C-alpha positions as CSV (number, residue, x, y, z in Angstrom):
1,M,0.0,0.0,0.0
2,A,1.2,3.5,-0.8
3,T,2.1,5.9,2.0
4,L,-1.0,7.1,3.7
5,A,-1.5,10.9,3.6
6,P,-2.8,12.8,6.6
7,A,-6.6,12.4,6.3
8,L,-10.0,13.6,7.5
9,L,-12.5,10.8,7.9
10,D,-16.0,11.4,6.5
11,T,-18.9,10.2,8.6
12,D,-19.6,7.1,6.4
13,T,-16.0,5.9,6.8
14,L,-15.8,6.5,10.5
15,S,-19.1,4.7,11.0
16,E,-17.8,1.7,9.1
17,I,-14.5,1.7,11.0
18,M,-16.5,1.7,14.3
19,R,-18.7,-1.3,13.0
20,G,-15.5,-3.1,11.9
21,R,-17.2,-5.1,9.1
22,H,-15.3,-4.2,5.9
23,T,-12.0,-6.0,5.8
24,A,-10.1,-3.7,3.5
25,L,-11.3,-0.5,5.3
26,V,-10.4,-1.9,8.7
27,Q,-7.0,-2.9,7.5
28,K,-6.3,0.5,6.0
29,S,-7.6,2.2,9.2
30,R,-5.2,0.1,11.3
31,Q,-2.3,1.1,9.0
32,Y,-3.3,4.7,9.3
33,L,-3.4,4.5,13.1
34,Q,0.1,2.9,13.1
35,A,1.4,5.8,11.0
36,Y,-0.4,8.7,12.7
37,G,-1.6,7.5,16.1
38,Y,-5.1,9.0,15.8
39,F,-7.9,9.7,13.4
40,S,-9.1,13.2,12.5
41,F,-12.7,14.0,11.8
42,S,-14.9,17.1,11.8
43,I,-17.2,18.2,14.6
44,I,-19.9,17.8,12.0
45,T,-19.1,14.0,11.8
46,R,-19.1,13.9,15.6
47,Y,-22.6,15.4,15.5
48,E,-23.9,13.1,12.7
49,I,-22.7,9.9,14.6
50,L,-23.8,11.1,18.0
51,R,-27.3,12.1,16.8
52,G,-27.8,8.6,15.3
53,L,-26.7,6.9,18.5
54,K,-28.9,9.1,20.7
55,A,-31.9,8.6,18.4
56,K,-31.4,4.9,18.8
57,R,-30.9,5.3,22.5
58,A,-27.7,3.4,22.1
59,T,-26.3,4.4,25.5
60,A,-23.3,2.0,25.6
61,K,-22.3,2.9,22.0
62,S,-22.7,6.6,22.8
63,A,-20.4,6.2,25.8
64,A,-17.8,4.3,23.7
65,F,-18.0,7.0,21.0
66,E,-17.4,9.7,23.7
67,Q,-14.2,7.8,24.7
68,F,-13.2,7.4,21.0
69,C,-13.5,11.2,20.5
70,Q,-11.2,11.8,23.5
71,V,-8.4,9.8,22.0
72,N,-8.8,11.1,18.4
73,Q,-8.8,14.6,16.9
74,V,-12.2,16.3,16.5
75,L,-11.6,19.4,14.3
76,P,-13.8,22.3,15.2
77,L,-15.5,24.7,12.8
78,T,-13.4,27.9,12.5
79,D,-14.0,31.1,10.6
80,P,-11.6,30.1,7.8
81,I,-13.6,26.8,7.4
82,I,-16.9,28.7,7.3
83,V,-15.5,31.1,4.6
84,R,-14.2,28.2,2.6
85,A,-17.6,26.4,2.9
86,A,-19.4,29.5,1.7
87,E,-17.1,29.5,-1.4
88,I,-17.8,25.8,-2.0
89,Y,-21.5,26.4,-1.7
90,A,-21.4,29.3,-4.1
91,D,-19.4,27.3,-6.7
92,L,-21.7,24.2,-6.4
93,K,-24.8,26.3,-6.6
94,R,-23.6,28.0,-9.8
95,Q,-22.9,24.6,-11.3
96,G,-26.4,23.3,-10.2
97,Q,-24.7,20.5,-8.2
98,L,-25.3,21.3,-4.5
99,I,-24.6,18.8,-1.8
100,S,-25.7,19.0,1.8
101,D,-24.4,21.7,4.1
102,A,-22.9,19.0,6.4
103,D,-20.9,17.6,3.5
104,I,-19.8,21.1,2.4
105,L,-18.6,21.8,5.9
106,I,-16.7,18.5,6.1
107,A,-15.1,19.2,2.7
108,A,-14.1,22.7,3.8
109,T,-12.6,21.3,7.0
110,A,-10.4,18.9,4.9
111,L,-9.4,21.7,2.5
112,T,-8.6,24.2,5.2
113,N,-6.5,21.7,7.1
114,G,-4.7,20.3,4.1
115,L,-6.1,16.8,4.5
116,V,-7.3,14.2,2.1
117,L,-11.0,13.3,2.7
118,V,-11.5,9.6,3.2
119,T,-15.0,8.7,2.1
120,N,-17.1,5.9,0.7
121,N,-18.7,8.5,-1.6
122,V,-15.8,9.8,-3.7
123,A,-18.0,10.7,-6.7
124,H,-20.2,12.9,-4.4
125,F,-17.2,15.0,-3.3
126,Q,-15.2,15.1,-6.5
127,R,-17.3,18.0,-7.7
128,I,-15.5,20.2,-5.1
129,A,-12.5,21.9,-6.7
130,G,-9.2,21.1,-5.1
131,L,-10.5,18.5,-2.7
132,K,-8.5,15.3,-2.6
133,T,-10.6,12.2,-1.9
134,L,-9.8,8.6,-1.2
135,S,-11.8,5.5,-0.3
136,W,-10.3,2.9,2.0
137,K,-12.8,0.3,0.8
138,S,-10.7,-0.4,-2.4
139,P,-8.4,-3.4,-1.9
């Protein structure tokens, strides 16, 4: 496997890592942890996962996720991220190819922090200029 670049995990990828069901993805996530020592993800991803767990009343999984967040890097929304997200929104709107605000904020977080976005939805994010994407599901 090629050297892993510093990455921001999209919500779908982080959810799959936590479930541990996809062999190639789990293997790449372990290699990434060996190289970097922690995962990075947006506060938006934290919200998306936490809201799902709370909606299901998955108390034990919520507690485990809280611990997981403590040992990994949850990147906050900052003003530069908000400005970048507004630019992305404007570009996508002009193209008639809008995506959700949550995905725009996650993409802006990756771009602002110089990170590759690891997602299972590469095609969805490829319409964002300058954003590097990668899927860990490929063998």
